[in-house]
mmCIF file of the N, C-alpha and C atoms, coordinates in Angstrom:
data_MODEL
# 
_entry.id   MODEL 
# 
loop_
_atom_site.group_PDB 
_atom_site.id 
_atom_site.type_symbol 
_atom_site.label_atom_id 
_atom_site.label_alt_id 
_atom_site.label_comp_id 
_atom_site.label_asym_id 
_atom_site.label_entity_id 
_atom_site.label_seq_id 
_atom_site.pdbx_PDB_ins_code 
_atom_site.Cartn_x 
_atom_site.Cartn_y 
_atom_site.Cartn_z 
_atom_site.occupancy 
_atom_site.B_iso_or_equiv 
_atom_site.pdbx_formal_charge 
_atom_site.auth_seq_id 
_atom_site.auth_comp_id 
_atom_site.auth_asym_id 
_atom_site.auth_atom_id 
_atom_site.pdbx_PDB_model_num 
ATOM 1   N N  . MET A 1 1  ? 84.370  139.345 96.217  1.00 0.00 ? 1  MET A N  1 
ATOM 2   C CA . MET A 1 1  ? 85.780  139.653 96.285  1.00 0.00 ? 1  MET A CA 1 
ATOM 3   C C  . MET A 1 1  ? 86.180  140.531 95.109  1.00 0.00 ? 1  MET A C  1 
ATOM 4   N N  . THR A 1 2  ? 87.045  141.428 95.403  1.00 0.00 ? 2  THR A N  1 
ATOM 5   C CA . THR A 1 2  ? 87.559  142.276 94.330  1.00 0.00 ? 2  THR A CA 1 
ATOM 6   C C  . THR A 1 2  ? 88.624  141.494 93.558  1.00 0.00 ? 2  THR A C  1 
ATOM 7   N N  . PRO A 1 3  ? 88.924  141.914 92.356  1.00 0.00 ? 3  PRO A N  1 
ATOM 8   C CA . PRO A 1 3  ? 89.978  141.231 91.589  1.00 0.00 ? 3  PRO A CA 1 
ATOM 9   C C  . PRO A 1 3  ? 91.315  141.206 92.343  1.00 0.00 ? 3  PRO A C  1 
ATOM 10  N N  . LYS A 1 4  ? 91.600  142.280 93.043  1.00 0.00 ? 4  LYS A N  1 
ATOM 11  C CA . LYS A 1 4  ? 92.855  142.332 93.828  1.00 0.00 ? 4  LYS A CA 1 
ATOM 12  C C  . LYS A 1 4  ? 92.841  141.281 94.931  1.00 0.00 ? 4  LYS A C  1 
ATOM 13  N N  . GLN A 1 5  ? 91.721  141.141 95.620  1.00 0.00 ? 5  GLN A N  1 
ATOM 14  C CA . GLN A 1 5  ? 91.609  140.144 96.690  1.00 0.00 ? 5  GLN A CA 1 
ATOM 15  C C  . GLN A 1 5  ? 91.737  138.730 96.123  1.00 0.00 ? 5  GLN A C  1 
ATOM 16  N N  . LYS A 1 6  ? 91.099  138.493 94.969  1.00 0.00 ? 6  LYS A N  1 
ATOM 17  C CA . LYS A 1 6  ? 91.199  137.175 94.335  1.00 0.00 ? 6  LYS A CA 1 
ATOM 18  C C  . LYS A 1 6  ? 92.645  136.870 93.961  1.00 0.00 ? 6  LYS A C  1 
ATOM 19  N N  . TYR A 1 7  ? 93.316  137.860 93.409  1.00 0.00 ? 7  TYR A N  1 
ATOM 20  C CA . TYR A 1 7  ? 94.719  137.701 93.034  1.00 0.00 ? 7  TYR A CA 1 
ATOM 21  C C  . TYR A 1 7  ? 95.563  137.386 94.274  1.00 0.00 ? 7  TYR A C  1 
ATOM 22  N N  . ASP A 1 8  ? 95.366  138.160 95.338  1.00 0.00 ? 8  ASP A N  1 
ATOM 23  C CA . ASP A 1 8  ? 96.121  137.955 96.569  1.00 0.00 ? 8  ASP A CA 1 
ATOM 24  C C  . ASP A 1 8  ? 95.858  136.568 97.159  1.00 0.00 ? 8  ASP A C  1 
ATOM 25  N N  . GLU A 1 9  ? 94.602  136.126 97.117  1.00 0.00 ? 9  GLU A N  1 
ATOM 26  C CA . GLU A 1 9  ? 94.254  134.811 97.648  1.00 0.00 ? 9  GLU A CA 1 
ATOM 27  C C  . GLU A 1 9  ? 94.930  133.702 96.835  1.00 0.00 ? 9  GLU A C  1 
ATOM 28  N N  . ARG A 1 10 ? 94.887  133.810 95.505  1.00 0.00 ? 10 ARG A N  1 
ATOM 29  C CA . ARG A 1 10 ? 95.546  132.813 94.658  1.00 0.00 ? 10 ARG A CA 1 
ATOM 30  C C  . ARG A 1 10 ? 97.056  132.796 94.911  1.00 0.00 ? 10 ARG A C  1 
ATOM 31  N N  . LYS A 1 11 ? 97.618  133.966 95.067  1.00 0.00 ? 11 LYS A N  1 
ATOM 32  C CA . LYS A 1 11 ? 99.053  134.067 95.334  1.00 0.00 ? 11 LYS A CA 1 
ATOM 33  C C  . LYS A 1 11 ? 99.400  133.407 96.671  1.00 0.00 ? 11 LYS A C  1 
ATOM 34  N N  . ARG A 1 12 ? 98.584  133.673 97.682  1.00 0.00 ? 12 ARG A N  1 
ATOM 35  C CA . ARG A 1 12 ? 98.808  133.078 99.002  1.00 0.00 ? 12 ARG A CA 1 
ATOM 36  C C  . ARG A 1 12 ? 98.710  131.548 98.938  1.00 0.00 ? 12 ARG A C  1 
ATOM 37  N N  . LEU A 1 13 ? 97.694  131.052 98.242  1.00 0.00 ? 13 LEU A N  1 
ATOM 38  C CA . LEU A 1 13 ? 97.528  129.609 98.114  1.00 0.00 ? 13 LEU A CA 1 
ATOM 39  C C  . LEU A 1 13 ? 98.686  128.966 97.350  1.00 0.00 ? 13 LEU A C  1 
ATOM 40  N N  . ARG A 1 14 ? 99.132  129.640 96.303  1.00 0.00 ? 14 ARG A N  1 
ATOM 41  C CA . ARG A 1 14 ? 100.259 129.125 95.534  1.00 0.00 ? 14 ARG A CA 1 
ATOM 42  C C  . ARG A 1 14 ? 101.516 129.040 96.407  1.00 0.00 ? 14 ARG A C  1 
ATOM 43  N N  . LEU A 1 15 ? 101.763 130.074 97.200  1.00 0.00 ? 15 LEU A N  1 
ATOM 44  C CA . LEU A 1 15 ? 102.924 130.071 98.090  1.00 0.00 ? 15 LEU A CA 1 
ATOM 45  C C  . LEU A 1 15 ? 102.818 128.982 99.156  1.00 0.00 ? 15 LEU A C  1 
ATOM 46  N N  . GLU A 1 16 ? 101.627 128.788 99.690  1.00 0.00 ? 16 GLU A N  1 
ATOM 47  C CA . GLU A 1 16 ? 101.428 127.714 100.672 1.00 0.00 ? 16 GLU A CA 1 
ATOM 48  C C  . GLU A 1 16 ? 101.689 126.348 100.053 1.00 0.00 ? 16 GLU A C  1 
ATOM 49  N N  . ASN A 1 17 ? 101.208 126.153 98.839  1.00 0.00 ? 17 ASN A N  1 
ATOM 50  C CA . ASN A 1 17 ? 101.437 124.875 98.151  1.00 0.00 ? 17 ASN A CA 1 
ATOM 51  C C  . ASN A 1 17 ? 102.922 124.643 97.892  1.00 0.00 ? 17 ASN A C  1 
ATOM 52  N N  . GLN A 1 18 ? 103.633 125.687 97.483  1.00 0.00 ? 18 GLN A N  1 
ATOM 53  C CA . GLN A 1 18 ? 105.066 125.560 97.254  1.00 0.00 ? 18 GLN A CA 1 
ATOM 54  C C  . GLN A 1 18 ? 105.797 125.206 98.550  1.00 0.00 ? 18 GLN A C  1 
ATOM 55  N N  . LEU A 1 19 ? 105.402 125.851 99.641  1.00 0.00 ? 19 LEU A N  1 
ATOM 56  C CA . LEU A 1 19 ? 106.018 125.566 100.932 1.00 0.00 ? 19 LEU A CA 1 
ATOM 57  C C  . LEU A 1 19 ? 105.769 124.118 101.343 1.00 0.00 ? 19 LEU A C  1 
ATOM 58  N N  . ARG A 1 20 ? 104.524 123.649 101.190 1.00 0.00 ? 20 ARG A N  1 
ATOM 59  C CA . ARG A 1 20 ? 104.202 122.264 101.526 1.00 0.00 ? 20 ARG A CA 1 
ATOM 60  C C  . ARG A 1 20 ? 105.006 121.279 100.688 1.00 0.00 ? 20 ARG A C  1 
ATOM 61  N N  . LEU A 1 21 ? 105.157 121.583 99.403  1.00 0.00 ? 21 LEU A N  1 
ATOM 62  C CA . LEU A 1 21 ? 105.933 120.730 98.508  1.00 0.00 ? 21 LEU A CA 1 
ATOM 63  C C  . LEU A 1 21 ? 107.395 120.664 98.949  1.00 0.00 ? 21 LEU A C  1 
ATOM 64  N N  . GLU A 1 22 ? 107.970 121.803 99.288  1.00 0.00 ? 22 GLU A N  1 
ATOM 65  C CA . GLU A 1 22 ? 109.354 121.835 99.759  1.00 0.00 ? 22 GLU A CA 1 
ATOM 66  C C  . GLU A 1 22 ? 109.511 121.057 101.059 1.00 0.00 ? 22 GLU A C  1 
ATOM 67  N N  . GLN A 1 23 ? 108.543 121.171 101.969 1.00 0.00 ? 23 GLN A N  1 
ATOM 68  C CA . GLN A 1 23 ? 108.604 120.431 103.225 1.00 0.00 ? 23 GLN A CA 1 
ATOM 69  C C  . GLN A 1 23 ? 108.526 118.931 102.972 1.00 0.00 ? 23 GLN A C  1 
ATOM 70  N N  . ARG A 1 24 ? 107.649 118.531 102.033 1.00 0.00 ? 24 ARG A N  1 
ATOM 71  C CA . ARG A 1 24 ? 107.526 117.112 101.698 1.00 0.00 ? 24 ARG A CA 1 
ATOM 72  C C  . ARG A 1 24 ? 108.820 116.576 101.101 1.00 0.00 ? 24 ARG A C  1 
ATOM 73  N N  . LYS A 1 25 ? 109.425 117.366 100.209 1.00 0.00 ? 25 LYS A N  1 
ATOM 74  C CA . LYS A 1 25 ? 110.690 116.947 99.598  1.00 0.00 ? 25 LYS A CA 1 
ATOM 75  C C  . LYS A 1 25 ? 111.766 116.787 100.670 1.00 0.00 ? 25 LYS A C  1 
ATOM 76  N N  . SER A 1 26 ? 111.810 117.722 101.589 1.00 0.00 ? 26 SER A N  1 
ATOM 77  C CA . SER A 1 26 ? 112.794 117.665 102.669 1.00 0.00 ? 26 SER A CA 1 
ATOM 78  C C  . SER A 1 26 ? 112.569 116.432 103.536 1.00 0.00 ? 26 SER A C  1 
ATOM 79  N N  . ALA A 1 27 ? 111.328 116.157 103.864 1.00 0.00 ? 27 ALA A N  1 
ATOM 80  C CA . ALA A 1 27 ? 111.009 114.981 104.680 1.00 0.00 ? 27 ALA A CA 1 
ATOM 81  C C  . ALA A 1 27 ? 111.366 113.699 103.938 1.00 0.00 ? 27 ALA A C  1 
ATOM 82  N N  . ASP A 1 28 ? 111.112 113.669 102.635 1.00 0.00 ? 28 ASP A N  1 
ATOM 83  C CA . ASP A 1 28 ? 111.457 112.489 101.838 1.00 0.00 ? 28 ASP A CA 1 
ATOM 84  C C  . ASP A 1 28 ? 112.960 112.269 101.818 1.00 0.00 ? 28 ASP A C  1 
ATOM 85  N N  . LEU A 1 29 ? 113.727 113.355 101.673 1.00 0.00 ? 29 LEU A N  1 
ATOM 86  C CA . LEU A 1 29 ? 115.177 113.222 101.677 1.00 0.00 ? 29 LEU A CA 1 
ATOM 87  C C  . LEU A 1 29 ? 115.681 112.737 103.026 1.00 0.00 ? 29 LEU A C  1 
ATOM 88  N N  . ASP A 1 30 ? 115.104 113.254 104.113 1.00 0.00 ? 30 ASP A N  1 
ATOM 89  C CA . ASP A 1 30 ? 115.485 112.797 105.445 1.00 0.00 ? 30 ASP A CA 1 
ATOM 90  C C  . ASP A 1 30 ? 115.187 111.312 105.598 1.00 0.00 ? 30 ASP A C  1 
ATOM 91  N N  . HIS A 1 31 ? 114.044 110.886 105.095 1.00 0.00 ? 31 HIS A N  1 
ATOM 92  C CA . HIS A 1 31 ? 113.655 109.480 105.174 1.00 0.00 ? 31 HIS A CA 1 
ATOM 93  C C  . HIS A 1 31 ? 114.631 108.614 104.369 1.00 0.00 ? 31 HIS A C  1 
ATOM 94  N N  . GLU A 1 32 ? 115.010 109.075 103.175 1.00 0.00 ? 32 GLU A N  1 
ATOM 95  C CA . GLU A 1 32 ? 115.958 108.332 102.355 1.00 0.00 ? 32 GLU A CA 1 
ATOM 96  C C  . GLU A 1 32 ? 117.311 108.220 103.048 1.00 0.00 ? 32 GLU A C  1 
ATOM 97  N N  . ASP A 1 33 ? 117.761 109.304 103.678 1.00 0.00 ? 33 ASP A N  1 
ATOM 98  C CA . ASP A 1 33 ? 119.034 109.279 104.403 1.00 0.00 ? 33 ASP A CA 1 
ATOM 99  C C  . ASP A 1 33 ? 118.981 108.258 105.536 1.00 0.00 ? 33 ASP A C  1 
ATOM 100 N N  . GLU A 1 34 ? 117.881 108.231 106.273 1.00 0.00 ? 34 GLU A N  1 
ATOM 101 C CA . GLU A 1 34 ? 117.740 107.286 107.377 1.00 0.00 ? 34 GLU A CA 1 
ATOM 102 C C  . GLU A 1 34 ? 117.718 105.846 106.860 1.00 0.00 ? 34 GLU A C  1 
ATOM 103 N N  . MET A 1 35 ? 117.016 105.617 105.766 1.00 0.00 ? 35 MET A N  1 
ATOM 104 C CA . MET A 1 35 ? 116.979 104.274 105.184 1.00 0.00 ? 35 MET A CA 1 
ATOM 105 C C  . MET A 1 35 ? 118.374 103.852 104.725 1.00 0.00 ? 35 MET A C  1 
ATOM 106 N N  . GLN A 1 36 ? 119.133 104.769 104.167 1.00 0.00 ? 36 GLN A N  1 
ATOM 107 C CA . GLN A 1 36 ? 120.494 104.460 103.728 1.00 0.00 ? 36 GLN A CA 1 
ATOM 108 C C  . GLN A 1 36 ? 121.373 104.104 104.923 1.00 0.00 ? 36 GLN A C  1 
ATOM 109 N N  . ARG A 1 37 ? 121.240 104.851 106.017 1.00 0.00 ? 37 ARG A N  1 
ATOM 110 C CA . ARG A 1 37 ? 122.015 104.550 107.227 1.00 0.00 ? 37 ARG A CA 1 
ATOM 111 C C  . ARG A 1 37 ? 121.655 103.174 107.776 1.00 0.00 ? 37 ARG A C  1 
ATOM 112 N N  . GLN A 1 38 ? 120.364 102.853 107.808 1.00 0.00 ? 38 GLN A N  1 
ATOM 113 C CA . GLN A 1 38 ? 119.936 101.547 108.304 1.00 0.00 ? 38 GLN A CA 1 
ATOM 114 C C  . GLN A 1 38 ? 120.466 100.425 107.412 1.00 0.00 ? 38 GLN A C  1 
ATOM 115 N N  . PHE A 1 39 ? 120.422 100.626 106.107 1.00 0.00 ? 39 PHE A N  1 
ATOM 116 C CA . PHE A 1 39 ? 120.919 99.619  105.178 1.00 0.00 ? 39 PHE A CA 1 
ATOM 117 C C  . PHE A 1 39 ? 122.420 99.406  105.382 1.00 0.00 ? 39 PHE A C  1 
ATOM 118 N N  . THR A 1 40 ? 123.162 100.494 105.566 1.00 0.00 ? 40 THR A N  1 
ATOM 119 C CA . THR A 1 40 ? 124.602 100.394 105.806 1.00 0.00 ? 40 THR A CA 1 
ATOM 120 C C  . THR A 1 40 ? 124.876 99.637  107.104 1.00 0.00 ? 40 THR A C  1 
ATOM 121 N N  . ARG A 1 41 ? 124.105 99.931  108.149 1.00 0.00 ? 41 ARG A N  1 
ATOM 122 C CA . ARG A 1 41 ? 124.266 99.205  109.418 1.00 0.00 ? 41 ARG A CA 1 
ATOM 123 C C  . ARG A 1 41 ? 123.984 97.716  109.238 1.00 0.00 ? 41 ARG A C  1 
ATOM 124 N N  . LEU A 1 42 ? 122.968 97.389  108.458 1.00 0.00 ? 42 LEU A N  1 
ATOM 125 C CA . LEU A 1 42 ? 122.617 95.993  108.214 1.00 0.00 ? 42 LEU A CA 1 
ATOM 126 C C  . LEU A 1 42 ? 123.758 95.275  107.495 1.00 0.00 ? 42 LEU A C  1 
ATOM 127 N N  . LEU A 1 43 ? 124.294 95.908  106.457 1.00 0.00 ? 43 LEU A N  1 
ATOM 128 C CA . LEU A 1 43 ? 125.399 95.276  105.731 1.00 0.00 ? 43 LEU A CA 1 
ATOM 129 C C  . LEU A 1 43 ? 126.629 95.114  106.624 1.00 0.00 ? 43 LEU A C  1 
ATOM 130 N N  . THR A 1 44 ? 126.900 96.105  107.448 1.00 0.00 ? 44 THR A N  1 
ATOM 131 C CA . THR A 1 44 ? 128.026 96.011  108.373 1.00 0.00 ? 44 THR A CA 1 
ATOM 132 C C  . THR A 1 44 ? 127.824 94.848  109.343 1.00 0.00 ? 44 THR A C  1 
ATOM 133 N N  . SER A 1 45 ? 126.600 94.666  109.804 1.00 0.00 ? 45 SER A N  1 
ATOM 134 C CA . SER A 1 45 ? 126.300 93.550  110.708 1.00 0.00 ? 45 SER A CA 1 
ATOM 135 C C  . SER A 1 45 ? 126.543 92.218  110.018 1.00 0.00 ? 45 SER A C  1 
ATOM 136 N N  . PHE A 1 46 ? 126.105 92.101  108.766 1.00 0.00 ? 46 PHE A N  1 
ATOM 137 C CA . PHE A 1 46 ? 126.345 90.863  108.025 1.00 0.00 ? 46 PHE A CA 1 
ATOM 138 C C  . PHE A 1 46 ? 127.829 90.597  107.861 1.00 0.00 ? 46 PHE A C  1 
ATOM 139 N N  . GLU A 1 47 ? 128.596 91.636  107.588 1.00 0.00 ? 47 GLU A N  1 
ATOM 140 C CA . GLU A 1 47 ? 130.041 91.471  107.439 1.00 0.00 ? 47 GLU A CA 1 
ATOM 141 C C  . GLU A 1 47 ? 130.663 91.002  108.751 1.00 0.00 ? 47 GLU A C  1 
ATOM 142 N N  . ARG A 1 48 ? 130.216 91.559  109.862 1.00 0.00 ? 48 ARG A N  1 
ATOM 143 C CA . ARG A 1 48 ? 130.751 91.152  111.162 1.00 0.00 ? 48 ARG A CA 1 
ATOM 144 C C  . ARG A 1 48 ? 130.393 89.697  111.459 1.00 0.00 ? 48 ARG A C  1 
ATOM 145 N N  . ILE A 1 49 ? 129.159 89.305  111.138 1.00 0.00 ? 49 ILE A N  1 
ATOM 146 C CA . ILE A 1 49 ? 128.749 87.911  111.349 1.00 0.00 ? 49 ILE A CA 1 
ATOM 147 C C  . ILE A 1 49 ? 129.610 86.980  110.497 1.00 0.00 ? 49 ILE A C  1 
ATOM 148 N N  . ALA A 1 50 ? 129.859 87.370  109.247 1.00 0.00 ? 50 ALA A N  1 
ATOM 149 C CA . ALA A 1 50 ? 130.695 86.551  108.370 1.00 0.00 ? 50 ALA A CA 1 
ATOM 150 C C  . ALA A 1 50 ? 132.113 86.438  108.929 1.00 0.00 ? 50 ALA A C  1 
ATOM 151 N N  . ASP A 1 51 ? 132.651 87.527  109.465 1.00 0.00 ? 51 ASP A N  1 
ATOM 152 C CA . ASP A 1 51 ? 133.992 87.490  110.066 1.00 0.00 ? 51 ASP A CA 1 
ATOM 153 C C  . ASP A 1 51 ? 134.033 86.540  111.250 1.00 0.00 ? 51 ASP A C  1 
ATOM 154 N N  . VAL A 1 52 ? 133.025 86.578  112.094 1.00 0.00 ? 52 VAL A N  1 
ATOM 155 C CA . VAL A 1 52 ? 132.978 85.699  113.260 1.00 0.00 ? 52 VAL A CA 1 
ATOM 156 C C  . VAL A 1 52 ? 132.861 84.242  112.822 1.00 0.00 ? 52 VAL A C  1 
ATOM 157 N N  . MET A 1 53 ? 132.024 83.969  111.825 1.00 0.00 ? 53 MET A N  1 
ATOM 158 C CA . MET A 1 53 ? 131.881 82.599  111.337 1.00 0.00 ? 53 MET A CA 1 
ATOM 159 C C  . MET A 1 53 ? 133.193 82.089  110.748 1.00 0.00 ? 53 MET A C  1 
ATOM 160 N N  . GLU A 1 54 ? 133.911 82.950  110.046 1.00 0.00 ? 54 GLU A N  1 
ATOM 161 C CA . GLU A 1 54 ? 135.200 82.558  109.479 1.00 0.00 ? 54 GLU A CA 1 
ATOM 162 C C  . GLU A 1 54 ? 136.202 82.266  110.585 1.00 0.00 ? 54 GLU A C  1 
ATOM 163 N N  . LEU A 1 55 ? 136.227 83.106  111.608 1.00 0.00 ? 55 LEU A N  1 
ATOM 164 C CA . LEU A 1 55 ? 137.117 82.881  112.747 1.00 0.00 ? 55 LEU A CA 1 
ATOM 165 C C  . LEU A 1 55 ? 136.778 81.577  113.440 1.00 0.00 ? 55 LEU A C  1 
ATOM 166 N N  . TRP A 1 56 ? 135.483 81.324  113.643 1.00 0.00 ? 56 TRP A N  1 
ATOM 167 C CA . TRP A 1 56 ? 135.043 80.087  114.289 1.00 0.00 ? 56 TRP A CA 1 
ATOM 168 C C  . TRP A 1 56 ? 135.463 78.875  113.452 1.00 0.00 ? 56 TRP A C  1 
ATOM 169 N N  . ALA A 1 57 ? 135.294 78.957  112.121 1.00 0.00 ? 57 ALA A N  1 
ATOM 170 C CA . ALA A 1 57 ? 135.683 77.846  111.243 1.00 0.00 ? 57 ALA A CA 1 
ATOM 171 C C  . ALA A 1 57 ? 137.188 77.607  111.297 1.00 0.00 ? 57 ALA A C  1 
ATOM 172 N N  . ASP A 1 58 ? 137.971 78.684  111.341 1.00 0.00 ? 58 ASP A N  1 
ATOM 173 C CA . ASP A 1 58 ? 139.430 78.535  111.442 1.00 0.00 ? 58 ASP A CA 1 
ATOM 174 C C  . ASP A 1 58 ? 139.816 77.858  112.753 1.00 0.00 ? 58 ASP A C  1 
ATOM 175 N N  . LYS A 1 59 ? 139.144 78.183  113.827 1.00 0.00 ? 59 LYS A N  1 
ATOM 176 C CA . LYS A 1 59 ? 139.450 77.581  115.127 1.00 0.00 ? 59 LYS A CA 1 
ATOM 177 C C  . LYS A 1 59 ? 139.043 76.112  115.151 1.00 0.00 ? 59 LYS A C  1 
ATOM 178 N N  . GLN A 1 60 ? 137.992 75.746  114.428 1.00 0.00 ? 60 GLN A N  1 
ATOM 179 C CA . GLN A 1 60 ? 137.578 74.348  114.363 1.00 0.00 ? 60 GLN A CA 1 
ATOM 180 C C  . GLN A 1 60 ? 138.622 73.509  113.633 1.00 0.00 ? 60 GLN A C  1 
ATOM 181 N N  . VAL A 1 61 ? 139.239 74.085  112.596 1.00 0.00 ? 61 VAL A N  1 
ATOM 182 C CA . VAL A 1 61 ? 140.265 73.375  111.840 1.00 0.00 ? 61 VAL A CA 1 
ATOM 183 C C  . VAL A 1 61 ? 141.500 73.183  112.714 1.00 0.00 ? 61 VAL A C  1 
ATOM 184 N N  . ASP A 1 62 ? 141.858 74.199  113.514 1.00 0.00 ? 62 ASP A N  1 
ATOM 185 C CA . ASP A 1 62 ? 143.034 74.151  114.377 1.00 0.00 ? 62 ASP A CA 1 
ATOM 186 C C  . ASP A 1 62 ? 142.848 73.154  115.511 1.00 0.00 ? 62 ASP A C  1 
ATOM 187 N N  . ALA A 1 63 ? 141.639 72.929  115.949 1.00 0.00 ? 63 ALA A N  1 
ATOM 188 C CA . ALA A 1 63 ? 141.396 72.077  117.122 1.00 0.00 ? 63 ALA A CA 1 
ATOM 189 C C  . ALA A 1 63 ? 141.443 70.616  116.826 1.00 0.00 ? 63 ALA A C  1 
# 
C-alpha cells in the first residue's frame, strides 16, 4: 500500500468507528427513554392501585 492508501484506509476506519459510536449512543438514549417511560407507567399504576384501595377502605367504613 502506498502512504496515501494507508492514510485513506485509516481515515475510513476512523470515520466508521465514529459512526458506530454515535449509533450506539443513540440506541442507548432510546433505551433510556423507553426505560423511563416504563418506570413512569409503573409508578402511575401503583398510584392508581393506592387510590382504589383507599376508595375501598372508605366504603368499608361507610358500610
